[in-house]
PDB file with SEQRES, HELIX, SHEET and CRYST1 records, atoms N, CA, C and O in Angstrom:
SEQRES   1 A   87  MET LYS ASN LEU ILE SER PHE SER ILE ILE THR VAL THR          
SEQRES   2 A   87  TYR ASN ALA ASN SER GLU LEU LEU ARG THR ILE HIS SER          
SEQRES   3 A   87  ILE GLN GLU GLN SER TYR LYS LEU PHE ASN HIS ILE ILE          
SEQRES   4 A   87  LYS ASP GLY CYS SER THR ASP GLN THR ASN LYS ILE ASN          
SEQRES   5 A   87  PHE THR LYS TYR LYS ASN THR ARG PHE TYR SER ARG GLU          
SEQRES   6 A   87  ASP LYS GLY VAL TYR ASP ALA MET ASN GLN ALA PHE GLU          
SEQRES   7 A   87  LEU ALA GLN ASN GLU TYR ILE ILE PHE                          
HELIX    1 AA1 ASN A   17  GLN A   28  1                                  12    
HELIX    2 AA2 THR A   48  LYS A   50  5                                   3    
HELIX    3 AA3 PHE A   53  LYS A   55  5                                   3    
HELIX    4 AA4 VAL A   69  PHE A   77  1                                   9    
SHEET    1 AA1 4 THR A  59  SER A  63  0                                        
SHEET    2 AA1 4 PHE A  35  ASP A  41  1                                        
SHEET    3 AA1 4 PHE A   7  THR A  13  1                                        
SHEET    4 AA1 4 TYR A  84  ILE A  86  1                                        
CRYST1    1.000    1.000    1.000  90.00  90.00  90.00 P 1           1          
ATOM      1  N   MET A   1      -1.400 -18.450  24.896  1.00  0.00           N  
ATOM      2  CA  MET A   1      -0.903 -17.332  24.121  1.00  0.00           C  
ATOM      3  C   MET A   1      -1.985 -16.864  23.157  1.00  0.00           C  
ATOM      4  O   MET A   1      -2.660 -17.672  22.519  1.00  0.00           O  
ATOM      5  N   LYS A   2      -2.131 -15.615  23.067  1.00  0.00           N  
ATOM      6  CA  LYS A   2      -3.126 -15.001  22.205  1.00  0.00           C  
ATOM      7  C   LYS A   2      -2.740 -15.166  20.732  1.00  0.00           C  
ATOM      8  O   LYS A   2      -1.579 -14.979  20.368  1.00  0.00           O  
ATOM      9  N   ASN A   3      -3.715 -15.515  19.886  1.00  0.00           N  
ATOM     10  CA  ASN A   3      -3.454 -15.592  18.451  1.00  0.00           C  
ATOM     11  C   ASN A   3      -3.355 -14.191  17.881  1.00  0.00           C  
ATOM     12  O   ASN A   3      -4.282 -13.391  18.013  1.00  0.00           O  
ATOM     13  N   LEU A   4      -2.239 -13.897  17.252  1.00  0.00           N  
ATOM     14  CA  LEU A   4      -2.047 -12.587  16.653  1.00  0.00           C  
ATOM     15  C   LEU A   4      -2.491 -12.617  15.199  1.00  0.00           C  
ATOM     16  O   LEU A   4      -2.263 -13.596  14.488  1.00  0.00           O  
ATOM     17  N   ILE A   5      -3.116 -11.558  14.775  1.00  0.00           N  
ATOM     18  CA  ILE A   5      -3.646 -11.451  13.427  1.00  0.00           C  
ATOM     19  C   ILE A   5      -2.711 -10.572  12.601  1.00  0.00           C  
ATOM     20  O   ILE A   5      -2.342  -9.472  13.014  1.00  0.00           O  
ATOM     21  N   SER A   6      -2.337 -11.076  11.435  1.00  0.00           N  
ATOM     22  CA  SER A   6      -1.574 -10.249  10.508  1.00  0.00           C  
ATOM     23  C   SER A   6      -2.472  -9.920   9.317  1.00  0.00           C  
ATOM     24  O   SER A   6      -3.342 -10.706   8.942  1.00  0.00           O  
ATOM     25  N   PHE A   7      -2.252  -8.770   8.745  1.00  0.00           N  
ATOM     26  CA  PHE A   7      -3.108  -8.352   7.650  1.00  0.00           C  
ATOM     27  C   PHE A   7      -2.337  -7.495   6.656  1.00  0.00           C  
ATOM     28  O   PHE A   7      -1.251  -6.996   6.948  1.00  0.00           O  
ATOM     29  N   SER A   8      -2.923  -7.338   5.479  1.00  0.00           N  
ATOM     30  CA  SER A   8      -2.368  -6.493   4.428  1.00  0.00           C  
ATOM     31  C   SER A   8      -3.227  -5.240   4.300  1.00  0.00           C  
ATOM     32  O   SER A   8      -4.456  -5.309   4.285  1.00  0.00           O  
ATOM     33  N   ILE A   9      -2.567  -4.114   4.211  1.00  0.00           N  
ATOM     34  CA  ILE A   9      -3.229  -2.838   3.944  1.00  0.00           C  
ATOM     35  C   ILE A   9      -2.903  -2.488   2.502  1.00  0.00           C  
ATOM     36  O   ILE A   9      -1.733  -2.411   2.125  1.00  0.00           O  
ATOM     37  N   ILE A  10      -3.935  -2.275   1.695  1.00  0.00           N  
ATOM     38  CA  ILE A  10      -3.735  -1.943   0.289  1.00  0.00           C  
ATOM     39  C   ILE A  10      -4.172  -0.504   0.050  1.00  0.00           C  
ATOM     40  O   ILE A  10      -5.284  -0.102   0.393  1.00  0.00           O  
ATOM     41  N   THR A  11      -3.262   0.256  -0.549  1.00  0.00           N  
ATOM     42  CA  THR A  11      -3.560   1.624  -0.961  1.00  0.00           C  
ATOM     43  C   THR A  11      -3.389   1.688  -2.471  1.00  0.00           C  
ATOM     44  O   THR A  11      -2.305   1.416  -2.986  1.00  0.00           O  
ATOM     45  N   VAL A  12      -4.454   2.047  -3.184  1.00  0.00           N  
ATOM     46  CA  VAL A  12      -4.338   2.261  -4.627  1.00  0.00           C  
ATOM     47  C   VAL A  12      -4.271   3.763  -4.862  1.00  0.00           C  
ATOM     48  O   VAL A  12      -4.979   4.540  -4.222  1.00  0.00           O  
ATOM     49  N   THR A  13      -3.413   4.153  -5.785  1.00  0.00           N  
ATOM     50  CA  THR A  13      -3.172   5.578  -5.979  1.00  0.00           C  
ATOM     51  C   THR A  13      -2.879   5.894  -7.436  1.00  0.00           C  
ATOM     52  O   THR A  13      -2.416   5.048  -8.201  1.00  0.00           O  
ATOM     53  N   TYR A  14      -3.163   7.142  -7.795  1.00  0.00           N  
ATOM     54  CA  TYR A  14      -2.789   7.676  -9.102  1.00  0.00           C  
ATOM     55  C   TYR A  14      -2.659   9.182  -8.959  1.00  0.00           C  
ATOM     56  O   TYR A  14      -3.628   9.865  -8.627  1.00  0.00           O  
ATOM     57  N   ASN A  15      -1.479   9.694  -9.204  1.00  0.00           N  
ATOM     58  CA  ASN A  15      -1.190  11.126  -9.100  1.00  0.00           C  
ATOM     59  C   ASN A  15      -1.639  11.713  -7.761  1.00  0.00           C  
ATOM     60  O   ASN A  15      -2.335  12.728  -7.715  1.00  0.00           O  
ATOM     61  N   ALA A  16      -1.233  11.065  -6.691  1.00  0.00           N  
ATOM     62  CA  ALA A  16      -1.614  11.509  -5.348  1.00  0.00           C  
ATOM     63  C   ALA A  16      -0.385  11.583  -4.435  1.00  0.00           C  
ATOM     64  O   ALA A  16      -0.451  11.197  -3.268  1.00  0.00           O  
ATOM     65  N   ASN A  17       0.723  12.073  -4.964  1.00  0.00           N  
ATOM     66  CA  ASN A  17       1.987  12.102  -4.243  1.00  0.00           C  
ATOM     67  C   ASN A  17       1.866  12.687  -2.841  1.00  0.00           C  
ATOM     68  O   ASN A  17       2.269  12.040  -1.874  1.00  0.00           O  
ATOM     69  N   SER A  18       1.328  13.882  -2.708  1.00  0.00           N  
ATOM     70  CA  SER A  18       1.278  14.531  -1.386  1.00  0.00           C  
ATOM     71  C   SER A  18       0.332  13.808  -0.431  1.00  0.00           C  
ATOM     72  O   SER A  18       0.628  13.712   0.760  1.00  0.00           O  
ATOM     73  N   GLU A  19      -0.774  13.307  -0.911  1.00  0.00           N  
ATOM     74  CA  GLU A  19      -1.702  12.580  -0.055  1.00  0.00           C  
ATOM     75  C   GLU A  19      -1.141  11.221   0.343  1.00  0.00           C  
ATOM     76  O   GLU A  19      -1.401  10.739   1.446  1.00  0.00           O  
ATOM     77  N   LEU A  20      -0.385  10.612  -0.538  1.00  0.00           N  
ATOM     78  CA  LEU A  20       0.180   9.302  -0.267  1.00  0.00           C  
ATOM     79  C   LEU A  20       1.150   9.346   0.904  1.00  0.00           C  
ATOM     80  O   LEU A  20       1.145   8.441   1.738  1.00  0.00           O  
ATOM     81  N   LEU A  21       1.970  10.367   0.983  1.00  0.00           N  
ATOM     82  CA  LEU A  21       2.903  10.491   2.109  1.00  0.00           C  
ATOM     83  C   LEU A  21       2.165  10.581   3.436  1.00  0.00           C  
ATOM     84  O   LEU A  21       2.598   9.982   4.420  1.00  0.00           O  
ATOM     85  N   ARG A  22       1.072  11.308   3.480  1.00  0.00           N  
ATOM     86  CA  ARG A  22       0.277  11.388   4.716  1.00  0.00           C  
ATOM     87  C   ARG A  22      -0.281  10.019   5.082  1.00  0.00           C  
ATOM     88  O   ARG A  22      -0.303   9.651   6.257  1.00  0.00           O  
ATOM     89  N   THR A  23      -0.725   9.271   4.097  1.00  0.00           N  
ATOM     90  CA  THR A  23      -1.257   7.926   4.346  1.00  0.00           C  
ATOM     91  C   THR A  23      -0.173   7.002   4.885  1.00  0.00           C  
ATOM     92  O   THR A  23      -0.391   6.285   5.861  1.00  0.00           O  
ATOM     93  N   ILE A  24       0.984   7.018   4.254  1.00  0.00           N  
ATOM     94  CA  ILE A  24       2.093   6.168   4.702  1.00  0.00           C  
ATOM     95  C   ILE A  24       2.475   6.503   6.138  1.00  0.00           C  
ATOM     96  O   ILE A  24       2.631   5.602   6.963  1.00  0.00           O  
ATOM     97  N   HIS A  25       2.625   7.776   6.442  1.00  0.00           N  
ATOM     98  CA  HIS A  25       3.008   8.180   7.801  1.00  0.00           C  
ATOM     99  C   HIS A  25       1.955   7.758   8.820  1.00  0.00           C  
ATOM    100  O   HIS A  25       2.302   7.323   9.918  1.00  0.00           O  
ATOM    101  N   SER A  26       0.700   7.877   8.482  1.00  0.00           N  
ATOM    102  CA  SER A  26      -0.368   7.464   9.389  1.00  0.00           C  
ATOM    103  C   SER A  26      -0.292   5.966   9.677  1.00  0.00           C  
ATOM    104  O   SER A  26      -0.429   5.545  10.825  1.00  0.00           O  
ATOM    105  N   ILE A  27      -0.079   5.181   8.659  1.00  0.00           N  
ATOM    106  CA  ILE A  27       0.020   3.732   8.840  1.00  0.00           C  
ATOM    107  C   ILE A  27       1.253   3.381   9.660  1.00  0.00           C  
ATOM    108  O   ILE A  27       1.185   2.521  10.538  1.00  0.00           O  
ATOM    109  N   GLN A  28       2.366   4.025   9.390  1.00  0.00           N  
ATOM    110  CA  GLN A  28       3.603   3.744  10.114  1.00  0.00           C  
ATOM    111  C   GLN A  28       3.497   4.091  11.601  1.00  0.00           C  
ATOM    112  O   GLN A  28       4.196   3.493  12.420  1.00  0.00           O  
ATOM    113  N   GLU A  29       2.654   5.027  11.954  1.00  0.00           N  
ATOM    114  CA  GLU A  29       2.506   5.457  13.345  1.00  0.00           C  
ATOM    115  C   GLU A  29       1.605   4.547  14.178  1.00  0.00           C  
ATOM    116  O   GLU A  29       1.495   4.736  15.389  1.00  0.00           O  
ATOM    117  N   GLN A  30       0.968   3.576  13.556  1.00  0.00           N  
ATOM    118  CA  GLN A  30       0.084   2.684  14.301  1.00  0.00           C  
ATOM    119  C   GLN A  30       0.894   1.809  15.256  1.00  0.00           C  
ATOM    120  O   GLN A  30       2.034   1.450  14.962  1.00  0.00           O  
ATOM    121  N   SER A  31       0.311   1.475  16.380  1.00  0.00           N  
ATOM    122  CA  SER A  31       1.024   0.659  17.368  1.00  0.00           C  
ATOM    123  C   SER A  31       1.044  -0.825  16.985  1.00  0.00           C  
ATOM    124  O   SER A  31       1.982  -1.539  17.341  1.00  0.00           O  
ATOM    125  N   TYR A  32       0.035  -1.290  16.275  1.00  0.00           N  
ATOM    126  CA  TYR A  32      -0.015  -2.694  15.852  1.00  0.00           C  
ATOM    127  C   TYR A  32       0.842  -2.837  14.599  1.00  0.00           C  
ATOM    128  O   TYR A  32       0.607  -2.138  13.613  1.00  0.00           O  
ATOM    129  N   LYS A  33       1.807  -3.708  14.617  1.00  0.00           N  
ATOM    130  CA  LYS A  33       2.800  -3.773  13.544  1.00  0.00           C  
ATOM    131  C   LYS A  33       2.758  -5.040  12.694  1.00  0.00           C  
ATOM    132  O   LYS A  33       3.611  -5.211  11.823  1.00  0.00           O  
ATOM    133  N   LEU A  34       1.805  -5.922  12.915  1.00  0.00           N  
ATOM    134  CA  LEU A  34       1.750  -7.163  12.132  1.00  0.00           C  
ATOM    135  C   LEU A  34       0.958  -6.949  10.842  1.00  0.00           C  
ATOM    136  O   LEU A  34      -0.142  -7.476  10.675  1.00  0.00           O  
ATOM    137  N   PHE A  35       1.532  -6.177   9.950  1.00  0.00           N  
ATOM    138  CA  PHE A  35       0.883  -5.875   8.683  1.00  0.00           C  
ATOM    139  C   PHE A  35       1.945  -5.689   7.609  1.00  0.00           C  
ATOM    140  O   PHE A  35       3.121  -5.483   7.909  1.00  0.00           O  
ATOM    141  N   ASN A  36       1.517  -5.763   6.362  1.00  0.00           N  
ATOM    142  CA  ASN A  36       2.326  -5.263   5.271  1.00  0.00           C  
ATOM    143  C   ASN A  36       1.466  -4.281   4.497  1.00  0.00           C  
ATOM    144  O   ASN A  36       0.260  -4.476   4.345  1.00  0.00           O  
ATOM    145  N   HIS A  37       2.096  -3.231   4.013  1.00  0.00           N  
ATOM    146  CA  HIS A  37       1.399  -2.167   3.294  1.00  0.00           C  
ATOM    147  C   HIS A  37       1.779  -2.265   1.823  1.00  0.00           C  
ATOM    148  O   HIS A  37       2.946  -2.120   1.457  1.00  0.00           O  
ATOM    149  N   ILE A  38       0.793  -2.509   1.003  1.00  0.00           N  
ATOM    150  CA  ILE A  38       0.988  -2.613  -0.441  1.00  0.00           C  
ATOM    151  C   ILE A  38       0.447  -1.345  -1.075  1.00  0.00           C  
ATOM    152  O   ILE A  38      -0.729  -1.014  -0.920  1.00  0.00           O  
ATOM    153  N   ILE A  39       1.308  -0.639  -1.790  1.00  0.00           N  
ATOM    154  CA  ILE A  39       0.890   0.569  -2.508  1.00  0.00           C  
ATOM    155  C   ILE A  39       0.899   0.231  -3.987  1.00  0.00           C  
ATOM    156  O   ILE A  39       1.945  -0.062  -4.564  1.00  0.00           O  
ATOM    157  N   LYS A  40      -0.274   0.275  -4.591  1.00  0.00           N  
ATOM    158  CA  LYS A  40      -0.426  -0.019  -6.021  1.00  0.00           C  
ATOM    159  C   LYS A  40      -0.696   1.286  -6.744  1.00  0.00           C  
ATOM    160  O   LYS A  40      -1.738   1.914  -6.554  1.00  0.00           O  
ATOM    161  N   ASP A  41       0.256   1.688  -7.576  1.00  0.00           N  
ATOM    162  CA  ASP A  41       0.169   2.950  -8.318  1.00  0.00           C  
ATOM    163  C   ASP A  41      -0.174   2.652  -9.775  1.00  0.00           C  
ATOM    164  O   ASP A  41       0.297   1.666 -10.342  1.00  0.00           O  
ATOM    165  N   GLY A  42      -0.972   3.486 -10.358  1.00  0.00           N  
ATOM    166  CA  GLY A  42      -1.387   3.317 -11.749  1.00  0.00           C  
ATOM    167  C   GLY A  42      -0.529   4.081 -12.731  1.00  0.00           C  
ATOM    168  O   GLY A  42      -1.061   4.695 -13.656  1.00  0.00           O  
ATOM    169  N   CYS A  43       0.796   4.063 -12.561  1.00  0.00           N  
ATOM    170  CA  CYS A  43       1.750   4.769 -13.430  1.00  0.00           C  
ATOM    171  C   CYS A  43       1.550   6.281 -13.357  1.00  0.00           C  
ATOM    172  O   CYS A  43       1.385   6.942 -14.383  1.00  0.00           O  
ATOM    173  N   SER A  44       1.566   6.811 -12.172  1.00  0.00           N  
ATOM    174  CA  SER A  44       1.399   8.251 -11.942  1.00  0.00           C  
ATOM    175  C   SER A  44       2.442   9.063 -12.698  1.00  0.00           C  
ATOM    176  O   SER A  44       3.527   8.573 -13.010  1.00  0.00           O  
ATOM    177  N   THR A  45       2.094  10.305 -12.983  1.00  0.00           N  
ATOM    178  CA  THR A  45       3.005  11.232 -13.653  1.00  0.00           C  
ATOM    179  C   THR A  45       3.419  12.384 -12.729  1.00  0.00           C  
ATOM    180  O   THR A  45       4.007  13.363 -13.190  1.00  0.00           O  
ATOM    181  N   ASP A  46       3.123  12.277 -11.449  1.00  0.00           N  
ATOM    182  CA  ASP A  46       3.380  13.378 -10.507  1.00  0.00           C  
ATOM    183  C   ASP A  46       4.534  13.104  -9.541  1.00  0.00           C  
ATOM    184  O   ASP A  46       4.557  13.671  -8.449  1.00  0.00           O  
ATOM    185  N   GLN A  47       5.471  12.270  -9.907  1.00  0.00           N  
ATOM    186  CA  GLN A  47       6.629  11.948  -9.072  1.00  0.00           C  
ATOM    187  C   GLN A  47       6.318  10.991  -7.918  1.00  0.00           C  
ATOM    188  O   GLN A  47       7.140  10.841  -7.013  1.00  0.00           O  
ATOM    189  N   THR A  48       5.167  10.352  -7.930  1.00  0.00           N  
ATOM    190  CA  THR A  48       4.844   9.377  -6.884  1.00  0.00           C  
ATOM    191  C   THR A  48       5.925   8.309  -6.796  1.00  0.00           C  
ATOM    192  O   THR A  48       6.297   7.892  -5.699  1.00  0.00           O  
ATOM    193  N   ASN A  49       6.427   7.866  -7.930  1.00  0.00           N  
ATOM    194  CA  ASN A  49       7.434   6.799  -7.928  1.00  0.00           C  
ATOM    195  C   ASN A  49       8.795   7.260  -7.409  1.00  0.00           C  
ATOM    196  O   ASN A  49       9.692   6.432  -7.248  1.00  0.00           O  
ATOM    197  N   LYS A  50       8.972   8.538  -7.145  1.00  0.00           N  
ATOM    198  CA  LYS A  50      10.241   9.064  -6.626  1.00  0.00           C  
ATOM    199  C   LYS A  50      10.310   9.022  -5.100  1.00  0.00           C  
ATOM    200  O   LYS A  50      11.364   9.295  -4.524  1.00  0.00           O  
ATOM    201  N   ILE A  51       9.208   8.686  -4.441  1.00  0.00           N  
ATOM    202  CA  ILE A  51       9.213   8.559  -2.983  1.00  0.00           C  
ATOM    203  C   ILE A  51      10.121   7.396  -2.609  1.00  0.00           C  
ATOM    204  O   ILE A  51      10.097   6.357  -3.269  1.00  0.00           O  
ATOM    205  N   ASN A  52      10.914   7.556  -1.571  1.00  0.00           N  
ATOM    206  CA  ASN A  52      11.805   6.491  -1.105  1.00  0.00           C  
ATOM    207  C   ASN A  52      11.004   5.530  -0.223  1.00  0.00           C  
ATOM    208  O   ASN A  52      10.984   5.670   1.000  1.00  0.00           O  
ATOM    209  N   PHE A  53      10.356   4.571  -0.841  1.00  0.00           N  
ATOM    210  CA  PHE A  53       9.506   3.626  -0.122  1.00  0.00           C  
ATOM    211  C   PHE A  53      10.300   2.658   0.739  1.00  0.00           C  
ATOM    212  O   PHE A  53       9.751   2.090   1.683  1.00  0.00           O  
ATOM    213  N   THR A  54      11.568   2.456   0.441  1.00  0.00           N  
ATOM    214  CA  THR A  54      12.380   1.491   1.195  1.00  0.00           C  
ATOM    215  C   THR A  54      12.594   1.916   2.643  1.00  0.00           C  
ATOM    216  O   THR A  54      12.910   1.077   3.486  1.00  0.00           O  
ATOM    217  N   LYS A  55      12.432   3.184   2.944  1.00  0.00           N  
ATOM    218  CA  LYS A  55      12.642   3.622   4.327  1.00  0.00           C  
ATOM    219  C   LYS A  55      11.431   3.353   5.229  1.00  0.00           C  
ATOM    220  O   LYS A  55      11.497   3.576   6.438  1.00  0.00           O  
ATOM    221  N   TYR A  56      10.345   2.884   4.653  1.00  0.00           N  
ATOM    222  CA  TYR A  56       9.142   2.584   5.431  1.00  0.00           C  
ATOM    223  C   TYR A  56       9.037   1.083   5.642  1.00  0.00           C  
ATOM    224  O   TYR A  56       8.992   0.307   4.687  1.00  0.00           O  
ATOM    225  N   LYS A  57       8.999   0.691   6.893  1.00  0.00           N  
ATOM    226  CA  LYS A  57       8.955  -0.726   7.246  1.00  0.00           C  
ATOM    227  C   LYS A  57       7.669  -1.387   6.731  1.00  0.00           C  
ATOM    228  O   LYS A  57       6.587  -0.803   6.799  1.00  0.00           O  
ATOM    229  N   ASN A  58       7.807  -2.598   6.221  1.00  0.00           N  
ATOM    230  CA  ASN A  58       6.678  -3.414   5.758  1.00  0.00           C  
ATOM    231  C   ASN A  58       5.891  -2.767   4.625  1.00  0.00           C  
ATOM    232  O   ASN A  58       4.698  -3.031   4.479  1.00  0.00           O  
ATOM    233  N   THR A  59       6.534  -1.928   3.824  1.00  0.00           N  
ATOM    234  CA  THR A  59       5.849  -1.229   2.735  1.00  0.00           C  
ATOM    235  C   THR A  59       6.455  -1.632   1.398  1.00  0.00           C  
ATOM    236  O   THR A  59       7.673  -1.618   1.219  1.00  0.00           O  
ATOM    237  N   ARG A  60       5.572  -1.996   0.456  1.00  0.00           N  
ATOM    238  CA  ARG A  60       6.005  -2.336  -0.895  1.00  0.00           C  
ATOM    239  C   ARG A  60       5.243  -1.487  -1.897  1.00  0.00           C  
ATOM    240  O   ARG A  60       4.037  -1.279  -1.759  1.00  0.00           O  
ATOM    241  N   PHE A  61       5.946  -1.002  -2.897  1.00  0.00           N  
ATOM    242  CA  PHE A  61       5.375  -0.127  -3.921  1.00  0.00           C  
ATOM    243  C   PHE A  61       5.423  -0.835  -5.268  1.00  0.00           C  
ATOM    244  O   PHE A  61       6.455  -1.378  -5.661  1.00  0.00           O  
ATOM    245  N   TYR A  62       4.296  -0.823  -5.967  1.00  0.00           N  
ATOM    246  CA  TYR A  62       4.205  -1.385  -7.306  1.00  0.00           C  
ATOM    247  C   TYR A  62       3.532  -0.362  -8.211  1.00  0.00           C  
ATOM    248  O   TYR A  62       2.516   0.228  -7.845  1.00  0.00           O  
ATOM    249  N   SER A  63       4.104  -0.155  -9.394  1.00  0.00           N  
ATOM    250  CA  SER A  63       3.506   0.756 -10.357  1.00  0.00           C  
ATOM    251  C   SER A  63       3.285  -0.005 -11.655  1.00  0.00           C  
ATOM    252  O   SER A  63       4.219  -0.527 -12.264  1.00  0.00           O  
ATOM    253  N   ARG A  64       2.032  -0.052 -12.055  1.00  0.00           N  
ATOM    254  CA  ARG A  64       1.651  -0.773 -13.267  1.00  0.00           C  
ATOM    255  C   ARG A  64       0.348  -0.179 -13.774  1.00  0.00           C  
ATOM    256  O   ARG A  64      -0.508   0.223 -12.987  1.00  0.00           O  
ATOM    257  N   GLU A  65       0.203  -0.126 -15.087  1.00  0.00           N  
ATOM    258  CA  GLU A  65      -1.049   0.380 -15.650  1.00  0.00           C  
ATOM    259  C   GLU A  65      -2.215  -0.467 -15.192  1.00  0.00           C  
ATOM    260  O   GLU A  65      -2.095  -1.675 -14.993  1.00  0.00           O  
ATOM    261  N   ASP A  66      -3.345   0.194 -15.029  1.00  0.00           N  
ATOM    262  CA  ASP A  66      -4.577  -0.512 -14.690  1.00  0.00           C  
ATOM    263  C   ASP A  66      -5.730   0.157 -15.413  1.00  0.00           C  
ATOM    264  O   ASP A  66      -5.560   1.190 -16.061  1.00  0.00           O  
ATOM    265  N   LYS A  67      -6.884  -0.433 -15.296  1.00  0.00           N  
ATOM    266  CA  LYS A  67      -8.072   0.071 -15.993  1.00  0.00           C  
ATOM    267  C   LYS A  67      -9.015   0.795 -15.042  1.00  0.00           C  
ATOM    268  O   LYS A  67     -10.216   0.883 -15.299  1.00  0.00           O  
ATOM    269  N   GLY A  68      -8.482   1.306 -13.964  1.00  0.00           N  
ATOM    270  CA  GLY A  68      -9.300   2.018 -12.989  1.00  0.00           C  
ATOM    271  C   GLY A  68      -9.128   1.441 -11.601  1.00  0.00           C  
ATOM    272  O   GLY A  68      -8.366   0.497 -11.393  1.00  0.00           O  
ATOM    273  N   VAL A  69      -9.839   2.017 -10.664  1.00  0.00           N  
ATOM    274  CA  VAL A  69      -9.642   1.695  -9.255  1.00  0.00           C  
ATOM    275  C   VAL A  69      -9.897   0.215  -8.940  1.00  0.00           C  
ATOM    276  O   VAL A  69      -9.154  -0.379  -8.159  1.00  0.00           O  
ATOM    277  N   TYR A  70     -10.926  -0.383  -9.530  1.00  0.00           N  
ATOM    278  CA  TYR A  70     -11.225  -1.781  -9.207  1.00  0.00           C  
ATOM    279  C   TYR A  70     -10.190  -2.729  -9.790  1.00  0.00           C  
ATOM    280  O   TYR A  70      -9.837  -3.728  -9.163  1.00  0.00           O  
ATOM    281  N   ASP A  71      -9.706  -2.425 -10.975  1.00  0.00           N  
ATOM    282  CA  ASP A  71      -8.635  -3.224 -11.555  1.00  0.00           C  
ATOM    283  C   ASP A  71      -7.369  -3.087 -10.705  1.00  0.00           C  
ATOM    284  O   ASP A  71      -6.673  -4.073 -10.466  1.00  0.00           O  
ATOM    285  N   ALA A  72      -7.075  -1.884 -10.255  1.00  0.00           N  
ATOM    286  CA  ALA A  72      -5.911  -1.658  -9.382  1.00  0.00           C  
ATOM    287  C   ALA A  72      -6.054  -2.440  -8.077  1.00  0.00           C  
ATOM    288  O   ALA A  72      -5.089  -3.039  -7.602  1.00  0.00           O  
ATOM    289  N   MET A  73      -7.234  -2.437  -7.509  1.00  0.00           N  
ATOM    290  CA  MET A  73      -7.473  -3.191  -6.276  1.00  0.00           C  
ATOM    291  C   MET A  73      -7.266  -4.683  -6.502  1.00  0.00           C  
ATOM    292  O   MET A  73      -6.672  -5.361  -5.664  1.00  0.00           O  
ATOM    293  N   ASN A  74      -7.749  -5.198  -7.621  1.00  0.00           N  
ATOM    294  CA  ASN A  74      -7.571  -6.618  -7.929  1.00  0.00           C  
ATOM    295  C   ASN A  74      -6.100  -6.965  -8.136  1.00  0.00           C  
ATOM    296  O   ASN A  74      -5.644  -8.018  -7.689  1.00  0.00           O  
ATOM    297  N   GLN A  75      -5.355  -6.093  -8.806  1.00  0.00           N  
ATOM    298  CA  GLN A  75      -3.924  -6.329  -8.985  1.00  0.00           C  
ATOM    299  C   GLN A  75      -3.215  -6.370  -7.634  1.00  0.00           C  
ATOM    300  O   GLN A  75      -2.378  -7.242  -7.398  1.00  0.00           O  
ATOM    301  N   ALA A  76      -3.541  -5.442  -6.759  1.00  0.00           N  
ATOM    302  CA  ALA A  76      -2.914  -5.397  -5.433  1.00  0.00           C  
ATOM    303  C   ALA A  76      -3.328  -6.599  -4.590  1.00  0.00           C  
ATOM    304  O   ALA A  76      -2.516  -7.143  -3.842  1.00  0.00           O  
ATOM    305  N   PHE A  77      -4.563  -7.005  -4.706  1.00  0.00           N  
ATOM    306  CA  PHE A  77      -5.063  -8.174  -3.968  1.00  0.00           C  
ATOM    307  C   PHE A  77      -4.194  -9.402  -4.252  1.00  0.00           C  
ATOM    308  O   PHE A  77      -3.921 -10.197  -3.353  1.00  0.00           O  
ATOM    309  N   GLU A  78      -3.766  -9.549  -5.497  1.00  0.00           N  
ATOM    310  CA  GLU A  78      -2.918 -10.683  -5.882  1.00  0.00           C  
ATOM    311  C   GLU A  78      -1.570 -10.656  -5.170  1.00  0.00           C  
ATOM    312  O   GLU A  78      -0.915 -11.692  -5.057  1.00  0.00           O  
ATOM    313  N   LEU A  79      -1.145  -9.491  -4.689  1.00  0.00           N  
ATOM    314  CA  LEU A  79       0.147  -9.343  -4.017  1.00  0.00           C  
ATOM    315  C   LEU A  79       0.046  -9.522  -2.504  1.00  0.00           C  
ATOM    316  O   LEU A  79       1.062  -9.655  -1.821  1.00  0.00           O  
ATOM    317  N   ALA A  80      -1.161  -9.527  -1.990  1.00  0.00           N  
ATOM    318  CA  ALA A  80      -1.356  -9.618  -0.539  1.00  0.00           C  
ATOM    319  C   ALA A  80      -0.908 -10.975  -0.017  1.00  0.00           C  
ATOM    320  O   ALA A  80      -1.088 -11.996  -0.681  1.00  0.00           O  
ATOM    321  N   GLN A  81      -0.324 -10.978   1.172  1.00  0.00           N  
ATOM    322  CA  GLN A  81       0.243 -12.191   1.741  1.00  0.00           C  
ATOM    323  C   GLN A  81      -0.475 -12.667   3.002  1.00  0.00           C  
ATOM    324  O   GLN A  81      -0.186 -13.756   3.498  1.00  0.00           O  
ATOM    325  N   ASN A  82      -1.365 -11.901   3.507  1.00  0.00           N  
ATOM    326  CA  ASN A  82      -1.977 -12.223   4.792  1.00  0.00           C  
ATOM    327  C   ASN A  82      -3.426 -12.650   4.635  1.00  0.00           C  
ATOM    328  O   ASN A  82      -4.040 -12.469   3.583  1.00  0.00           O  
ATOM    329  N   GLU A  83      -3.951 -13.218   5.697  1.00  0.00           N  
ATOM    330  CA  GLU A  83      -5.315 -13.727   5.675  1.00  0.00           C  
ATOM    331  C   GLU A  83      -6.351 -12.605   5.565  1.00  0.00           C  
ATOM    332  O   GLU A  83      -7.393 -12.776   4.932  1.00  0.00           O  
ATOM    333  N   TYR A  84      -6.062 -11.471   6.176  1.00  0.00           N  
ATOM    334  CA  TYR A  84      -6.986 -10.342   6.173  1.00  0.00           C  
ATOM    335  C   TYR A  84      -6.432  -9.223   5.309  1.00  0.00           C  
ATOM    336  O   TYR A  84      -5.230  -8.959   5.299  1.00  0.00           O  
ATOM    337  N   ILE A  85      -7.337  -8.567   4.582  1.00  0.00           N  
ATOM    338  CA  ILE A  85      -6.938  -7.489   3.681  1.00  0.00           C  
ATOM    339  C   ILE A  85      -7.825  -6.288   3.939  1.00  0.00           C  
ATOM    340  O   ILE A  85      -9.042  -6.410   4.070  1.00  0.00           O  
ATOM    341  N   ILE A  86      -7.199  -5.134   4.009  1.00  0.00           N  
ATOM    342  CA  ILE A  86      -7.912  -3.874   4.219  1.00  0.00           C  
ATOM    343  C   ILE A  86      -7.572  -2.945   3.069  1.00  0.00           C  
ATOM    344  O   ILE A  86      -6.401  -2.761   2.736  1.00  0.00           O  
ATOM    345  N   PHE A  87      -8.595  -2.358   2.460  1.00  0.00           N  
ATOM    346  CA  PHE A  87      -8.383  -1.364   1.399  1.00  0.00           C  
ATOM    347  C   PHE A  87      -8.536   0.017   1.982  1.00  0.00           C  
ATOM    348  O   PHE A  87      -8.399   1.008   1.265  1.00  0.00           O  
TER     349      PHE A  87                                                      
END                                                                             
């Protein structure tokens, strides 16, 4: 039996509501499904937190202040559950 690889996809965002939906849909359309998608938001003010993330399989949304993109990436990294991580 082939060893299957599971991985975490991390998306960091701030005030990118319309672009975020395109990203989520693109990830959801992939044929390989052994992943979890972590969306780390930096407390956006553009209604990003109003997206219904529960309707997307394997997707988790977290909103917390950060000190920029690298801090956001590090915060999301702590939430990753798989051996491989993709930003």
